[in-house]
N, C-alpha and C positions, 0 to 999 in steps of 0.2 A: 595386513591392513590395506596395502596397495592393491593386492589381488581382489580383496573384497570390494574395495571402492571401484575397481574396474568392472567387476561383475554388476555392481549396482548401476553404474553408468550405462552398461549394456541393456539392463532391464528397463531403465528410464527411457532410453532411446526407442525401445520396442513398444512401450506402453506409457507414453508421456501423459496422456489425459488421466489415466487411472492413478499414476504416480503423483500428479499434481493434486488430485483430489485427496489422496491419502496423506500427503504432506500437510495440506491445509487442515484436514481433520486432526492430525497429530498436534499441530500448533494450537488448535482450539481446545483439544483435550488437556494439554498442559495449562493453557490459560484458565480454563474452568476449574481445574483441580487446584491451582494456586489461589484462584479467587475465593474458593471455599475455605482456605486456610489462613491467608495473610492479608486479604483485602480489607479487613476490619481495622487495620492499624492506622490510626489517625492522630498521631501526637501533635501537640500544639506547634512544635517547631517545624513540622513537615506534615501538614494535613493530608497530603496525597501519598504518604509513604507506602501504604499497603498496595494501592493501585500501581504505583511505580515498580514495586518489587514483583508484582504479578506480571507486568509487561517485560521486565528484565528477564524473568525466568522463561517466559514464552519465546523471547528473542533467541534464547540458546538453541532452540530447535532448528531454525533456518541457518543460523550462523554456524552451528556445529556441522550440519550437513554440507554446507557450502565448503567449509574448510576440509572436511573429510573427502569430498569428491574432487577437490582441487580446482574449484570453480571461482575462486576469489575474484579474478579479473572478469571472467565471462558472465558472472552473476552481478557485476556492477558494484561489488563490495570495495574495490580499490578506489581510492580518491584520485580524481583527475583535476588538473588545474583548470580553472574557469576559462572558457573560450566563447566564441560567438554563439554556440549552440545554447548556452545558458539563457540567452535572451528569450528563447522559446518558452521559458517558464513564466514570463511576464503576465500572460492572461490569468494564470492560476494565482499568482501573487495578488493581482488586482481583485480577483474574486474573493480571496481570503480577506483582504483589507476592507472590503465593502461591508463585512459583518461588524466592523468596529465603528460604524457611523454613530452609534449610540454610546460609544465608549465600552469599557469593561468594568465589572464590579468585583470588589474584594479588597482585603487589606494587602499591604505589600508582601506579607508572609504568604498569604493565600495565592497571590499572583505568581510569586516566585516558585512556590510549590507546584502550581499548575503548569508553569512553563517547563519545569523539569519533567513532570509527568507526561505532557504531550510531546515533548522531544523524545522521550524513551518510547512512548507508544508509537509514534510515527516511525522511529527507527525499527521497531519490531515488525510493524505491519509492512513497511517498505522492503525490509530485508526478506520477509516472507514472499510478498506478492510480486513486486517489481524486481526482486532479486532472485530468489530460488525458484519460485513457481514460473516466472517468465523464462528463466534459463531452461527449465525442464520442458516447457512448451515451445521453445524456440525452434525445435526441429519441424514444427508444423508451418513455419513461415511467420513473418512479422504480423500479418493481419490476423490470422487465426490465433496466434499466441496472444495478441493484445485483447481479442474478444474473450478468449478463455480466462485471461487474468481478470478482466472486468467482471465476468460472470461469477467466478469464484470469490472475488472480493465482495460483490454484492450479496451473494448467498451466505457468506460468512457473517455479514452484518445481520441477516435474518436469523441465523443460528444463535448469534450472540444475544439478540433481543429476546428471542424465545427462551433462552436459558435463564436470563435475568428477569423474566416475566414482565416485559414491556407490553403495553396494549397493542393489539393488532388492528390497525385501521388504515384507511387509504392515505391520510395526510401524515401519518406517523411511520409505522413500520414499512408499509408498501412503498411510500415515496422514498424513505431513507435507503431501502434496499436498491431501488432503481437508480437513485442518485449516486450511491456508492459504486454501483456497477459502471455507470457512465464516467465517474471520476477515475475509477481504476483503469478503464479503457484509455482515457486521455493520458494518464500517467504512464501507462505501458507504452503508448506510442511515443511519448516524450523520452522514455528510457532508451529506446533504440537510437535516438539522436544524441542523448547525453552520454551514453555508455557508462554511467555511474548512477547510483541511487541517491547520492547525498543531496543534490538540489531538491529532489522530490521529498526527502525527509524534511528539509527545511520548510518547504511550502505546505506540506501536510501538517506539520506541527503548528505552523502559524495559523492555518485555517481552523484547526481544532480549537486552539487557544482562544482566538477571537470570536468564533461562533458560539462556543459553549459558555464563555464568560461574558458575552454580551447580554445586557438586561432585556433585550427584545430579539426579534427575528425579522428577517426580510420578508416582504409580502410573498405569499405562496406563488403568485405569478412570476415574480422575479426569480425565485428558486427554480421554477420549472424552466425558465429561460436559460438559467445557468446549466441545468441538466442537459438541455438540448445543445447548448454551447459546448459542453464537454465532448459530446458525441461528434459534433461537427469538427471541432478542433482536432480531436484524435484522428478522425478520418483524413483531414487535411495533412496532418503530420505524416501519416502512413503513406499518403500519395507522394510525398516529397522524399521518401527514402530511396536510396539506391537499391538495385535489385539484389545486391549481395549484402543487405543490411545485417542479416543474422550471421553471415560469414565473418563479419568483423568481430564477433564474439567467439569465434571458433566453432560455430555451428553451421552446418549446411542447411540452407533454406529450401523448403519444398514448394513454397508458394511465394510468388513475387508480390510486392505491395499493391500492384494494380489489379491483382486477381480478386 
């Protein structure tokens, strides 16, 4: 097992982009397969049981690979005590909370079920994107890795919406894809500062919960402003990184933050 993991790490180091793409596709393959089998489970006591099980199963892909490769710490899977870097999450928290201006809708059972679902979903997506994929791309340097994480995160949303037959239009699929890429980029930049994925899991789950359960949506112009804000904030965070940012996770950086 150790020898095989060592060979896998060597392949990843030589072909990080290809490996990041393949890992992302593997996660979606598991997600879609499970969605076809258990997503229809909607018991009264847990309306989101099926979707929760789907995301739990998909989470096994990045978590299993991280543990096998011995990357628990460098992929941000290890919990770290809160420090001053956690304040950097504040803009994303405020963005998430803004979706609750009209409140949320649902019974207490539906809200509790949704809270569990979006916590699991956020854990699965963050473990994949800001955990494993970002660790794989880290050899490219913090800037290129953050861009790669954002691009794959956005592309994954397009793939998901296509699979589940969502309409393809500018204000729906196209905007969601670009917004997801911008959000993923900002979260990837944050991850270099935080050195753990768990604050990102929390803000990701909060944003999904409040946005999806809100009875309305923010004006399109406001959401465009948020999108641009993600990009600007991510770039600002990358500019503030030390030159050995990726070395802190045990990876030699090829590209400085200023490049």
